[in-house]
C-alpha positions as CSV (number, residue, x, y, z in Angstrom):
1,R,113.2,24.3,86.8
2,D,115.7,22.0,88.5
3,R,117.8,25.1,89.4
4,N,114.7,26.8,90.8
5,A,114.0,23.7,92.9
6,Q,117.6,23.7,94.1
7,Y,117.2,27.4,95.1
8,Y,114.0,26.8,97.0
9,Q,115.3,23.7,98.8
10,H,118.9,24.9,99.4
11,P,118.9,28.7,99.2
12,E,122.3,28.8,101.1
13,D,123.9,27.5,97.9
14,F,123.0,30.8,96.3
15,Y,124.4,33.1,99.0
16,V,126.6,35.9,97.7
17,R,129.2,37.4,100.0
18,P,128.2,41.1,100.5
19,F,130.4,43.8,99.0
20,R,130.6,47.5,98.6
21,L,129.3,48.3,95.1
22,V,130.0,52.0,94.9
23,G,130.1,54.9,97.4
24,N,127.9,54.0,100.3
25,V,126.0,51.3,98.4
26,H,126.5,47.7,99.3
27,Y,125.2,44.5,97.7
28,V,123.4,42.2,100.2
29,G,121.3,40.2,97.7
30,D,121.9,36.6,96.6
31,A,122.5,35.0,93.2
32,K,118.8,35.2,92.2
33,V,117.5,38.5,93.4
34,C,119.2,41.8,94.1
35,A,119.1,43.8,97.4
36,H,121.0,46.9,98.0
37,L,121.9,48.5,101.3
38,I,122.7,52.2,101.6
39,D,124.6,53.6,104.6
40,T,123.2,57.2,104.9
41,G,125.1,58.1,108.1
42,E,121.9,58.3,110.0
43,G,120.6,54.8,109.4
44,L,120.4,52.2,106.7
45,I,118.1,52.1,103.7
46,L,117.4,48.7,102.2
47,I,116.1,48.3,98.6
48,D,114.1,45.0,98.3
49,T,114.5,42.0,100.5
50,G,114.4,38.9,98.3
51,Y,112.4,35.7,98.5
52,P,110.5,34.7,101.7
53,H,112.4,31.5,102.2
54,A,115.8,33.3,101.9
55,A,115.2,36.0,104.5
56,H,117.9,34.6,106.7
57,L,120.5,35.0,103.9
58,Y,119.7,38.7,103.5
59,L,119.9,39.4,107.3
60,N,123.2,37.5,107.4
61,A,124.5,39.5,104.5
62,I,123.8,42.8,106.3
63,W,125.7,41.5,109.4
64,E,128.6,40.2,107.2
65,A,128.8,43.6,105.4
66,G,129.5,45.1,108.8
67,F,126.1,46.6,109.6
68,D,123.5,45.9,112.2
69,P,120.0,45.1,110.8
70,R,118.6,47.0,113.8
71,N,119.8,50.2,112.0
72,V,117.7,49.6,108.9
73,K,115.3,52.5,109.1
74,F,113.6,52.3,105.7
75,V,112.9,49.4,103.3
76,L,112.0,50.5,99.8
77,H,110.3,48.1,97.5
78,T,110.6,48.3,93.7
79,H,107.3,46.4,93.3
80,A,105.0,44.0,95.1
81,H,106.1,40.6,94.0
82,F,107.0,38.0,96.6
83,D,110.6,37.6,95.4
84,H,111.3,41.3,96.3
85,Y,109.8,41.5,99.8
86,G,110.7,38.2,101.5
87,A,112.5,39.5,104.6
88,T,110.3,42.6,105.0
89,V,108.0,41.2,107.6
90,A,110.9,40.0,109.7
91,L,112.6,43.4,109.5
92,Q,109.3,45.2,110.5
93,K,108.6,42.9,113.4
94,L,112.2,42.5,114.7
95,Y,113.6,46.0,114.2
96,G,110.6,48.3,113.6
97,C,111.8,49.6,110.2
98,K,109.3,51.5,107.9
99,A,108.4,49.6,104.7
100,F,107.7,51.7,101.6
101,L,105.6,50.6,98.6
102,S,104.1,52.6,95.8
103,R,100.5,53.6,96.2
104,A,99.4,51.8,93.0
105,D,101.1,48.5,94.1
106,A,99.5,48.7,97.5
107,K,96.1,49.0,95.9
108,M,97.0,46.1,93.6
109,L,97.8,43.8,96.5
110,E,94.4,44.7,98.0
111,Q,92.4,44.1,94.9
112,H,94.4,41.4,93.2
113,P,96.3,39.5,96.0
114,D,97.3,36.6,93.7
115,V,99.3,38.9,91.4
116,K,102.2,39.1,93.8
117,R,103.0,35.5,93.3
118,M,103.4,35.6,89.5
119,I,103.9,31.8,89.4
120,D,102.7,29.1,91.8
121,W,106.0,27.7,93.1
122,P,105.5,24.6,95.3
123,Y,108.3,25.5,97.7
124,I,107.2,29.1,98.6
125,E,105.2,30.2,101.5
126,D,104.2,33.8,100.9
127,R,104.8,36.3,103.7
128,A,103.1,39.5,102.5
129,F,103.7,42.7,104.3
130,T,101.7,45.8,105.1
131,P,103.4,49.0,103.9
132,D,104.0,51.7,106.4
133,C,104.5,54.4,103.8
134,L,103.1,54.8,100.3
135,M,105.2,56.3,97.5
136,D,103.9,58.4,94.6
137,D,105.7,59.5,91.5
138,G,108.1,62.3,92.2
139,D,108.5,61.7,95.9
140,V,111.9,62.2,97.4
141,I,112.7,59.9,100.4
142,T,115.5,61.3,102.5
143,L,117.6,59.8,105.3
144,G,120.9,61.2,106.4
145,D,123.0,62.2,103.4
146,T,120.9,60.2,100.8
147,A,117.9,61.5,98.9
148,I,116.2,59.0,96.7
149,R,113.8,60.2,94.0
150,V,110.9,57.9,93.1
151,V,109.7,57.5,89.5
152,V,106.7,55.3,89.1
153,T,107.2,53.2,86.0
154,P,104.2,50.9,85.4
155,G,104.5,47.8,83.3
156,H,105.9,45.0,85.3
157,T,103.3,45.9,87.9
158,E,100.9,48.9,88.0
159,G,103.0,50.7,90.5
160,T,106.6,49.6,89.8
161,A,108.9,52.2,91.4
162,S,112.3,53.2,90.0
163,F,114.9,54.9,92.1
164,F,117.5,57.5,91.5
165,F,120.1,59.0,93.9
166,N,123.6,60.4,94.2
167,V,126.7,58.8,95.6
168,H,130.3,59.9,96.1
169,E,133.4,57.7,95.7
170,G,136.8,59.3,96.1
171,E,136.7,62.6,94.1
172,G,133.8,61.4,91.9
173,A,130.1,62.0,92.2
174,Y,127.8,59.6,90.5
175,R,124.1,59.2,89.8
176,V,122.7,55.7,90.6
177,G,119.6,54.4,88.8
178,L,117.5,51.3,89.3
179,F,114.6,50.4,86.9
180,G,112.2,48.8,89.4
181,G,110.7,46.2,87.1
182,A,112.7,45.3,84.0
183,G,111.2,41.9,83.4
184,F,108.1,41.2,81.3
185,I,107.2,37.7,82.5
186,T,104.1,39.4,83.9
187,L,103.0,40.9,80.6
188,Y,101.7,37.8,78.8
189,R,98.1,38.4,77.7
190,E,97.0,35.2,79.4
191,Y,98.6,36.1,82.7
192,L,97.1,39.6,82.7
193,T,93.7,38.4,81.9
194,R,93.7,35.6,84.4
195,S,94.9,38.0,87.1
196,G,92.4,40.7,86.3
197,M,95.1,43.2,85.4
198,P,94.7,45.7,82.6
199,L,96.2,44.9,79.2
200,K,97.3,48.5,79.1
201,L,100.3,47.5,81.1
202,R,101.8,46.1,77.9
203,D,101.9,49.6,76.5
204,D,102.9,51.2,79.8
205,F,106.1,49.1,79.9
206,L,107.3,50.7,76.7
207,D,106.2,54.2,77.9
208,S,108.2,53.6,81.1
209,I,111.3,52.7,79.2
210,R,111.0,55.8,77.1
211,R,110.6,58.0,80.2
212,L,113.6,56.5,81.9
213,R,115.8,57.3,78.9
214,E,115.7,60.9,80.1
215,E,117.5,60.0,83.3
216,K,121.3,60.6,83.6
217,V,122.7,57.5,85.2
218,D,126.4,56.6,85.9
219,V,125.7,53.4,88.0
220,V,123.1,50.9,87.0
221,L,121.6,48.7,89.7
222,G,119.5,45.6,88.9
223,N,116.4,43.9,90.1
224,H,118.1,40.6,89.4
225,P,121.8,40.1,89.0
226,G,121.5,39.4,85.3
227,H,120.0,42.8,84.5
228,N,123.3,44.7,85.1
229,R,125.7,41.7,85.3
230,T,126.2,42.2,89.1
231,L,128.1,39.0,89.7
232,E,130.3,39.4,86.6
233,K,131.3,42.9,87.7
234,R,132.0,41.7,91.2
235,E,134.3,39.1,89.8
236,R,136.2,41.8,87.9
237,M,136.5,43.8,91.1
238,L,138.1,40.7,92.8
239,Q,140.4,40.1,89.8
240,H,141.6,43.7,89.5
241,P,141.6,45.2,93.0
242,G,142.3,48.9,92.9
243,G,141.3,49.1,89.3
244,P,138.4,51.1,87.7
245,N,135.1,50.3,89.3
246,P,133.2,48.2,86.7
247,F,129.9,49.4,88.1
248,V,130.6,53.0,87.1
249,D,129.7,53.3,83.4
250,P,127.8,56.4,82.2
251,G,127.0,54.7,78.9
252,E,125.5,51.5,80.3
253,W,122.0,52.9,81.2
254,L,120.9,53.8,77.7
255,V,122.4,50.5,76.3
256,Y,120.5,48.6,78.9
257,L,117.2,50.3,78.1
258,E,117.7,49.9,74.4
259,R,118.4,46.2,74.7
260,L,115.5,45.8,77.0
261,E,113.1,47.5,74.6
262,A,114.4,45.4,71.6
263,Q,113.8,42.2,73.6
264,Y,110.3,43.4,74.6
265,R,109.3,44.3,71.1
266,E,110.4,40.8,70.0
267,F,108.2,39.4,72.8
268,L,105.3,41.4,71.4
269,V,105.9,40.3,67.8
270,E,105.8,36.7,68.9
271,G,102.2,37.3,70.0
272,N,102.6,36.6,73.7
């Protein structure tokens, strides 16, 4: 909890210098939450925008990466928790970008507004946003040379959205995948009951993992840096410039999902 308090009081200590991850995908998140910027050639797509109190860090990261936040056209949200939409209101108001959220999560925010907070942190002032566009399973969101397929994967929330798209790097073409809600902190029975959410989400989480196994993925993105070891891979990039890209690993996706399922089954066995 001390580290959380440090993050809320001094978010600048968790700033991560932005970097190109693979192809036209750049990391503009911090050390706590991931955010990814895609340069489509006809505008920018931003996936998630971090905590509300750290919005300035994300905007600065976009500038430092060499881009102008005014060129962010679409903001895609993996799910409707406050740690993934912190800068969205600022982007909407300042630059007029369109914010995307799954239809199910938009409904969840209307019916269960407390769900987005997950935990009552004393340092957070929530800045909820109103989505401009609603996403459904199977939608394809296209801007410039990038087409992102939406797969709704309930569990973490009712409308968690996972994203899949292609990138090119050198002579290679790769498929990028992001599981939109890999954590199960929201799947405690007590939390679901208190929030008025269906216990069925506990089963949905496993079903979503099984469904995602069918995807072919070469590059795994994370919701939070620990999910895909974002910062460790970045350190390897810095230590071995010009070497193989550590983010490109066709075997990582299935290993990631299998490990996640094993951890979740252990969580269930413990009776949470």
